[in-house]
Each structure stands twice: as C-alpha cells, then as structure tokens.
C-alpha positions as CSV (number, residue, x, y, z in Angstrom):
1,M,0.0,0.0,0.0
2,L,2.8,2.4,0.9
3,L,4.7,1.7,-2.3
4,F,1.4,2.3,-4.2
5,L,0.9,5.7,-2.6
6,I,4.5,6.7,-3.4
7,L,4.0,5.6,-7.1
8,I,0.8,7.7,-7.1
9,S,2.8,10.6,-5.8
10,F,5.3,10.4,-8.7
11,L,2.4,9.9,-11.2
12,L,0.7,13.0,-9.8
13,G,4.0,14.9,-10.2
14,Y,4.2,13.9,-13.9
15,L,0.6,14.9,-14.5
16,L,1.2,18.2,-12.8
17,L,4.1,18.9,-15.1
18,R,1.8,18.2,-18.0
19,F,-0.8,20.5,-16.4
20,F,1.6,23.4,-16.2
21,Q,2.5,22.9,-19.8
22,R,-1.1,23.7,-20.7
23,Y,-0.7,27.2,-19.4
24,D,2.4,27.8,-21.5
25,L,0.3,28.6,-24.6
26,Y,2.7,30.1,-27.0
27,E,6.1,28.5,-26.6
28,K,5.9,25.3,-24.6
29,E,8.8,24.4,-22.3
30,P,10.5,21.0,-23.1
31,I,9.2,18.4,-20.7
32,S,12.8,17.1,-20.4
33,V,14.0,20.4,-19.1
34,M,11.1,20.7,-16.7
35,G,11.8,17.2,-15.4
36,A,15.5,18.0,-14.9
37,V,14.6,21.2,-13.0
38,A,12.2,19.2,-10.9
39,V,14.8,16.5,-10.0
40,V,17.8,18.8,-9.4
41,G,15.7,21.6,-7.9
42,G,14.0,19.1,-5.6
43,I,17.3,17.6,-4.3
44,V,18.9,21.0,-3.9
45,S,15.9,22.6,-2.1
46,I,15.6,19.7,0.3
47,A,19.3,19.7,1.0
48,L,19.2,23.5,1.7
49,A,16.1,23.1,3.9
50,L,17.8,20.3,6.0
51,G,20.9,22.4,6.3
52,L,18.9,25.5,7.5
53,Y,16.9,23.3,10.0
54,Q,20.2,22.0,11.4
55,L,21.5,25.6,11.7
56,V,18.4,26.7,13.6
57,K,18.7,23.6,15.9
58,W,22.4,24.6,16.5
59,F,21.1,27.9,17.8
60,G,18.9,26.1,20.3
61,F,15.4,26.0,18.7
62,S,13.8,22.6,17.7
63,Q,10.1,23.0,18.3
64,F,9.2,23.2,14.6
65,T,5.7,21.9,15.0
66,S,4.7,24.6,17.5
67,D,2.9,27.7,16.2
68,I,6.1,29.8,16.5
69,G,8.1,27.1,14.7
70,L,5.5,26.8,11.9
71,I,5.3,30.6,11.3
72,F,8.8,31.8,11.9
73,F,10.9,28.8,10.9
74,V,9.3,26.1,8.8
75,A,7.6,28.3,6.2
76,P,10.5,30.8,5.8
77,I,13.1,28.0,5.6
78,E,11.2,25.9,3.1
79,E,10.2,28.8,0.8
80,L,13.8,30.3,0.9
81,S,15.2,26.9,0.0
82,K,12.9,26.6,-3.0
83,L,13.8,30.1,-4.2
84,L,17.5,29.5,-3.8
85,A,17.1,26.2,-5.6
86,L,15.5,28.1,-8.5
87,Y,18.5,30.4,-8.8
88,I,20.9,27.4,-8.6
89,T,19.1,25.5,-11.3
90,Y,18.8,28.6,-13.5
91,P,21.7,27.4,-15.8
92,I,19.5,24.4,-16.7
93,F,16.7,26.5,-18.1
94,R,18.4,29.8,-18.9
95,K,18.0,29.4,-22.7
96,E,14.3,28.4,-22.3
97,M,13.2,31.3,-20.1
98,N,12.0,33.9,-22.6
99,E,8.5,34.8,-21.4
100,P,6.9,35.5,-17.9
101,T,5.0,32.2,-17.7
102,D,8.4,30.4,-17.9
103,G,9.4,31.8,-14.5
104,V,6.2,30.5,-12.9
105,I,6.6,27.1,-14.6
106,Y,10.2,26.5,-13.5
107,M,9.4,27.6,-10.0
108,S,6.6,25.1,-9.9
109,C,9.0,22.4,-11.1
110,V,11.4,23.1,-8.2
111,V,8.4,23.0,-5.8
112,L,7.2,19.8,-7.3
113,G,10.5,18.1,-6.8
114,F,10.7,19.4,-3.2
115,S,7.3,18.1,-2.4
116,L,7.8,14.7,-3.9
117,I,11.1,14.2,-2.0
118,E,9.5,15.5,1.1
119,N,6.7,12.9,0.7
120,L,9.4,10.2,0.6
121,F,10.6,11.4,4.0
122,Y,7.1,11.2,5.4
123,A,6.8,7.7,4.0
124,M,9.4,6.3,6.4
125,P,7.8,3.7,8.7
126,G,6.0,5.3,11.6
127,P,2.5,5.7,13.2
128,D,-0.3,6.5,10.7
129,T,2.3,6.6,7.8
130,H,-0.2,5.5,5.2
131,A,-2.9,8.0,6.2
132,L,-0.3,10.8,6.3
133,I,1.1,10.0,2.9
134,F,-2.4,9.8,1.5
135,I,-3.2,13.2,2.7
136,R,0.1,14.7,1.6
137,V,-0.1,13.3,-1.9
138,F,-3.4,14.9,-2.6
139,T,-3.1,18.2,-0.7
140,S,0.5,19.1,0.2
141,T,1.9,18.9,-3.3
142,P,-0.7,21.3,-4.8
143,A,-0.5,23.5,-1.7
144,H,3.3,23.9,-2.1
145,I,2.9,24.9,-5.7
146,L,0.0,27.3,-5.1
147,F,1.9,29.1,-2.4
148,S,5.3,29.4,-4.2
149,M,4.4,30.2,-7.8
150,F,4.4,34.0,-7.3
151,M,8.1,33.8,-6.6
152,G,8.5,32.5,-10.1
153,L,7.1,35.7,-11.6
154,G,9.3,37.7,-9.2
155,F,12.4,35.7,-10.3
156,Y,11.6,36.3,-14.0
157,M,10.9,40.0,-13.5
158,V,14.2,40.5,-11.6
159,K,16.2,38.5,-14.1
160,K,14.7,40.6,-17.0
161,K,15.3,43.9,-15.0
162,V,11.6,44.8,-15.1
163,L,11.0,44.8,-11.3
164,T,13.3,45.3,-8.4
165,H,14.4,42.7,-5.9
166,R,11.9,44.2,-3.4
167,F,9.1,42.8,-5.6
168,L,10.8,39.3,-5.3
169,L,10.9,39.8,-1.6
170,L,7.1,40.6,-1.6
171,T,6.4,37.3,-3.4
172,Y,8.6,35.5,-0.9
173,F,6.5,37.0,2.0
174,Y,3.3,35.9,0.2
175,A,4.7,32.4,0.0
176,I,5.6,32.4,3.6
177,S,2.2,33.7,4.7
178,T,0.1,31.2,2.8
179,H,2.4,28.4,3.7
180,A,2.3,29.2,7.4
181,L,-1.5,29.5,7.3
182,Y,-1.7,26.1,5.7
183,N,0.7,24.5,8.2
184,L,-1.2,26.1,11.1
185,S,-4.5,24.8,9.8
186,L,-3.2,21.2,9.6
187,F,-1.3,21.0,12.9
188,N,-4.0,22.8,14.9
189,G,-7.0,20.9,13.4
190,W,-8.7,24.0,12.0
191,P,-12.1,23.3,10.4
192,L,-11.9,22.1,6.8
193,F,-13.7,25.2,5.7
194,Y,-10.6,27.4,6.4
195,V,-8.3,25.0,4.5
196,L,-10.6,25.0,1.5
197,L,-10.9,28.8,1.7
198,L,-7.2,29.2,1.6
199,F,-7.0,26.9,-1.4
200,Y,-9.8,28.8,-3.1
201,I,-8.1,32.2,-2.6
202,S,-4.7,30.9,-3.6
203,F,-6.1,29.2,-6.7
204,R,-7.9,32.5,-7.7
205,A,-4.6,34.4,-7.3
206,L,-2.8,31.7,-9.3
207,N,-5.3,32.1,-12.2
208,R,-4.9,35.8,-12.3
209,L,-1.1,35.3,-12.2
210,L,-1.2,32.9,-15.2
211,E,-3.6,35.1,-17.1
212,Y,-1.2,38.0,-16.7
213,T,1.9,36.1,-17.6
214,S,0.2,34.7,-20.7
215,A,-1.1,38.1,-21.7
216,K,2.4,39.6,-21.5
217,S,4.0,36.8,-23.6
218,P,6.1,38.2,-26.5
219,F,5.0,35.2,-28.5
220,R,1.3,35.9,-28.2
221,V,-0.4,36.5,-31.6
222,S,-3.8,38.1,-31.8
223,L,-6.8,36.5,-33.5
224,K,-6.6,38.9,-36.4
225,S,-2.9,38.4,-36.9
226,F,-3.3,34.6,-36.8
227,V,-5.8,34.7,-39.6
228,E,-3.7,37.1,-41.6
229,Q,-0.7,34.8,-41.2
230,T,-2.7,31.8,-42.6
231,P,-3.4,33.0,-46.1
232,F,-4.4,29.6,-47.6
233,P,-6.3,27.6,-45.0
234,P,-7.4,24.1,-46.1
235,M,-11.0,23.5,-47.2
236,E,-12.9,21.1,-44.8
237,P,-16.6,20.0,-44.4
238,G,-18.5,23.1,-43.4
239,L,-20.2,24.1,-40.2
240,E,-23.6,25.7,-40.7
241,C,-23.4,29.5,-40.8
242,L,-25.9,31.0,-38.4
243,H,-26.1,34.1,-40.6
244,C,-26.8,32.7,-44.1
245,G,-27.3,29.0,-43.5
246,D,-24.5,27.9,-45.8
247,T,-23.2,24.4,-45.1
248,S,-20.7,24.0,-47.9
249,P,-17.0,23.2,-47.3
250,K,-15.1,26.2,-45.9
251,P,-11.6,27.5,-45.3
252,T,-10.7,26.1,-41.9
253,Y,-8.3,27.6,-39.3
254,R,-6.8,25.4,-36.6
255,I,-4.4,26.0,-33.7
256,G,-4.2,23.6,-30.8
257,K,-7.8,22.6,-29.9
258,I,-9.2,25.6,-31.7
259,M,-11.1,25.3,-35.0
260,F,-13.1,27.9,-36.8
261,Q,-14.2,28.4,-40.4
262,K,-14.7,31.3,-42.8
263,C,-18.1,31.3,-44.5
264,V,-17.8,31.5,-48.3
265,Q,-21.2,33.2,-48.7
266,C,-21.0,36.0,-46.1
267,P,-18.4,37.9,-44.0
268,Y,-18.8,35.7,-40.9
269,Y,-16.6,33.1,-39.2
270,I,-18.2,30.0,-37.6
271,T,-17.0,27.9,-34.7
272,S,-18.4,25.5,-32.0
273,L,-19.1,26.8,-28.5
274,K,-16.4,24.5,-27.2
275,S,-13.8,26.0,-29.6
276,L,-15.1,29.5,-28.8
277,S,-14.0,29.0,-25.2
278,Q,-10.6,27.9,-26.4
279,I,-10.4,31.1,-28.5
280,F,-10.8,33.1,-25.3
281,H,-8.1,31.0,-23.6
282,H,-5.6,31.4,-26.4
283,F,-6.2,34.9,-27.8
284,A,-7.5,36.7,-24.7
285,S,-5.4,34.9,-22.1
286,K,-8.6,34.2,-20.1
287,F,-8.5,31.0,-18.1
288,S,-11.2,31.4,-15.4
289,N,-14.9,32.3,-15.6
290,V,-14.7,32.2,-19.4
291,S,-18.5,31.6,-19.7
292,S,-19.3,35.0,-18.3
293,F,-17.2,36.7,-21.0
294,I,-19.1,34.7,-23.7
295,Y,-22.6,34.8,-22.4
296,S,-22.8,37.9,-20.2
297,H,-22.4,41.7,-20.5
298,L,-19.2,43.1,-19.0
299,P,-18.8,46.4,-17.2
300,F,-15.7,47.6,-19.1
301,V,-16.6,46.5,-22.7
302,E,-19.7,45.6,-24.7
303,N,-20.0,41.9,-25.5
304,P,-20.6,41.6,-29.3
305,L,-21.6,37.9,-29.0
306,I,-24.6,38.9,-26.9
307,R,-25.4,42.2,-28.7
308,H,-25.5,40.7,-32.2
309,H,-27.1,37.3,-31.1
310,W,-24.1,35.4,-32.6
311,I,-24.6,32.3,-30.3
312,S,-26.9,29.4,-30.8
313,L,-27.2,27.2,-27.7
314,D,-29.4,24.7,-29.6
315,K,-26.8,24.1,-32.4
316,K,-23.8,24.7,-30.1
317,L,-22.4,27.1,-32.7
318,A,-21.3,30.7,-32.8
319,I,-20.5,33.2,-35.5
320,F,-18.4,36.3,-35.4
321,E,-17.0,39.2,-37.5
322,L,-13.2,38.9,-37.3
323,G,-12.5,42.6,-36.6
324,V,-15.2,42.8,-33.9
325,L,-14.2,39.7,-32.0
326,H,-10.5,40.6,-32.3
327,H,-11.3,44.0,-30.6
328,Y,-13.3,42.3,-27.9
329,L,-10.5,39.8,-27.1
330,E,-7.8,42.4,-27.2
331,T,-9.8,44.6,-24.8
332,I,-10.1,41.7,-22.3
333,R,-6.4,41.0,-22.6
334,Q,-5.5,44.6,-22.0
335,N,-7.8,44.7,-19.0
336,I,-6.0,41.7,-17.5
337,V,-2.7,43.4,-17.9
338,L,-4.0,46.8,-16.6
339,R,-5.7,45.2,-13.5
340,F,-2.4,43.4,-12.6
341,E,0.0,46.2,-13.3
342,S,-2.1,48.9,-11.7
343,N,-1.6,47.4,-8.2
344,R,0.4,49.6,-6.0
345,W,2.9,46.9,-5.1
346,F,3.6,46.4,-8.8
347,Q,4.0,50.1,-9.7
348,K,6.2,50.9,-6.7
349,N,8.7,48.2,-7.7
350,L,9.2,49.0,-11.3
351,V,12.8,49.4,-12.5
352,K,12.6,52.9,-14.0
353,H,14.2,52.1,-17.4
354,S,11.8,49.2,-17.9
355,R,8.5,51.1,-18.0
356,H,8.4,51.0,-21.8
357,D,8.3,47.2,-21.6
358,L,4.9,47.3,-20.0
359,D,3.1,49.1,-22.8
C-alpha cells in the first residue's frame, strides 16, 4: 500500500508537469528540461532546507511543529530553500526562459521536486504513515505549488530587470504567509472550511497570475494576426453558418484545440461553442470564468456575442466578425494586464528604465 501511494505521488507529479505545460500557450517548455529542474531543484531545495533546519537547531530551537516554529521557521526556511534552488538551477533552463510564464513554470518544477522528495521522508515507517502520505499526496503537493508560484514571476521580473528585488521579496513573503497558514490549519486541526478557503483564494490568485503572464508573452499572436498569417487555410466540411445557413466546405483555421471556419457566402466566421471557449483562452489569455465573458455583459466593454445574437445554444455554434471579436479579445487581454500592473505593489517596484516594456 505504501509503495502504491509513493508511485501515485510520482504519477501525480508527472501529471502536474503536463498540467503546467497547458498554461504555456505560445512556446511550450520542453518536458525534459522541466523534469531536470524538478529533480535537481527538488534535491537542492531539500538539502538546503535540511541544512537550515540544522542551523536553527544549533542555535537552540527545535520546536518546529509549534505555532512559533511553523510561522517563523518552517515556512520561511522551506520557501527560501525553493527560491535559492530556482537560482541554482537557472543554468539548466536559462535558454528556455523567454516569457513571464516560464518563471512560474520552472518555480513550480522546483516546488514539485521538493514536495515529492518530502513525501518520501514522510513515507518512512511510523504511526499513521499510510494516512499521512495519502493526505500529503493529494493536498500538500498542490499546496506547495500554489503558495510558491508567485516567486517564479518575481524571479523572472528581476532577471529581466523589469521589477526590483523588493518585488521578489514581496512574493517571498506571500509564499511564507500562505504556507504558514496552511501548516497552522493542519497542525491545529482547524475546520476544513478554512483550509478550503485558503486553497480557493490561492487558486484564484494563481489564475490571475497565469492570465497576466500569458497576456504579456512576447510570442502571443492576436486572433486577427493569426488569420492574416494563414493566407491559404485548407477546405474542410463546413459548419452551418448561423447568418446565411451555408453548409458547404469552408476555409478552416486550426491551432491547438481551436477550430473555426470562414463562411464563403458572407463575412462571418463559424465555430463551435467549445472551440469558442478555447479562443478566449488562447487569444485573450482568459483562463477562469470564461463563460461570463461569452454569455454575459461586462462592465468595461460591450459583449458583441450577446449584442448581435451570434450564439446558438441549440446548435452549439457561434459566428463572429473577425474585426469585432478581435477587438473584444484584445480589450479583455488589456484589462487583464492593466488590472495586474495597476496594483500599487507592482508600480512601486518597477525598474525605471523598464517602463516601456509594460506598454
């Protein structure tokens, strides 16, 4: 049973690496490099953490499971170890780190390695070992990643001289705070509601982070540019145009899971509702609450899909004018960037000469 749980832990780790790759929309990181960073970063971060724990013990403190220990020693030591391991493993992924999402992804790889090795330590024979490993496999690994990923953005911004080291320090304190709250909830038996609330808030913050990093990618191409860069799309069996009813074969555009067609009888493009959601993911960098951007009115921009009745729920199809949907998607993306960069903690930590990079 114990061996099975350990194998599940490693399988979960691999699946998480693949999951992170999904958010790297425009230039995916090699899984081999991600794996190398996870292995080396995990070993280095664990070694650093053990060394720092021994140093603290040498100064006379060993009550790491007390509230004081959890807040002032465990969380700071482990988060510092992960951050230092990211710096140490930087030569492995230096050539690959060319967009903001990369910093987040490689930070998550280090954290994943740390968590998997930590689970092996907890798997040592002892009371309630199986139950402890079961809980850690399905909660601790995601928790470590959720709490530390902001440091990945801080690392990238410092390396690219966009933000100061003070911003990286802020992300470190965020990781410490959320990590400490998580530890306190587990060791003090807080109601499950508080643990779930912490996960919910952290996951929301992570979604906003990934939306921002994707929106700032230098490799991102707008919907209009993508169409213009595909001058001779192949003809495929046609979806029904909701405007003119044409069902003949149509020029078909594909990228990833996205497929849409140009009607040959009218100016509209046709796509499935499922593919429409993917269009918002890819071209507007919108990962969460996508349905509200498709089916609802927004306070900062008019929704053309609703205004022009371009959606058919019965047929599970949608049509759009390229220029109009392009403008809508770009407005959403710009709002994501503006909302993130208008935060005071972001503006106060800009490197002066980098302001032009944020336009």
